[in-house]
N, C-alpha and C positions, 0 to 999 in steps of 0.2 A: 498527386499528393504523395509525399514520401512516407516511409514506414513509421518514422517517429511521429509524424503528424497524425497518421491513422491511430497509433497507440494513444495519443493524447485525447482524441475524440472518443475512444472507447473507455477511457479511464478518467473519471472526474475526481479530482482530489480537492478537499476543502478542510477547513479548520480555523481556529482562532490565531494560531502562531505562524506567521508568515515565514519565519526562518525554518521551522520544522517542515512546513509544506514544501519549501524550496529544496530542502535537503533530501526529502523522501520521494518527491514527485517522480524523478527519473527511474530509480530502482523499482518503484511501484508500477509505473507505466510499462517498464520492460517485462516485469514479472507477469502482469495481467493482460497487457495489450495484444499478445499473440494468441490469446484464447478465443478471439473473435466474438466476444460478447461484451455488453456494457457493464461496467462496474462503477459504483460510487464508493469512494473511500473517504472516511472522516478521520482526521488525525487530531488527537487531544492529549495534552500533557496532563497526567494524573499523578496523584501521590506527591510526596515531598522529596523523593529521592531520584527524580528524573525519569520516572516511568512514562511511557508513551502508549496510549491506546490507539490502535489502528483498526477501525471497523470497516470491513469490506462487505459491501452489499451487492449481490448479483441476482440474476433471474431465479436462481435456485435457493436463495436464502442469504443469511448474514453470518459473518465470521469475525469475531473479535480476537485480536492478537495484542498481547502486552509485550512491549520491548523494554528491556531494562538496561540502563547504562549506555555509555558511549559505544562500547563494542557492538552491541545489538543494534545501534543506529547507523553503523557503517553500511554503505551502499551494497556491498557484496552479501553481507548477512541478511539485510532486508530483502534483497532479490531472492536469495535461496530460501529463506523462511517462508515468504509469501508464496513463491512458486510451489514449494513442497506441500505446504498446508492446503492451498486451494486445490491442488491435484488430489491429495489424500481424501479430502472431504467432498470432492466432485462439485465444487462451487464454480 
C-alpha cells in the first residue's frame, strides 16, 4: 500500500458538496495523514459569502476551522492552516 493510500484510510472526508470535497481532500489528507491517527473531516459551505466550515474530529477532540474566500481554499493554504492548527492544539 502506497503512502497516499495509507493517508486516505486515516483521513475520512465527507460533506454535501462533491466539488468542495474533491478540492480539499488531497491537502487535508496530506496535512493529517502523516500524524498516524484516524481523522474524520466534515466539509460544509456556510454563510452567504463563500465561507467553508472544516470540522476535524480526532481521538483527542474536535476542531472547527472556517475558511473564507478563494485564497483560503487554495491547497497550499489549506495544508498549512490544518497542519499548523492541529499541531498547535495537539489534536
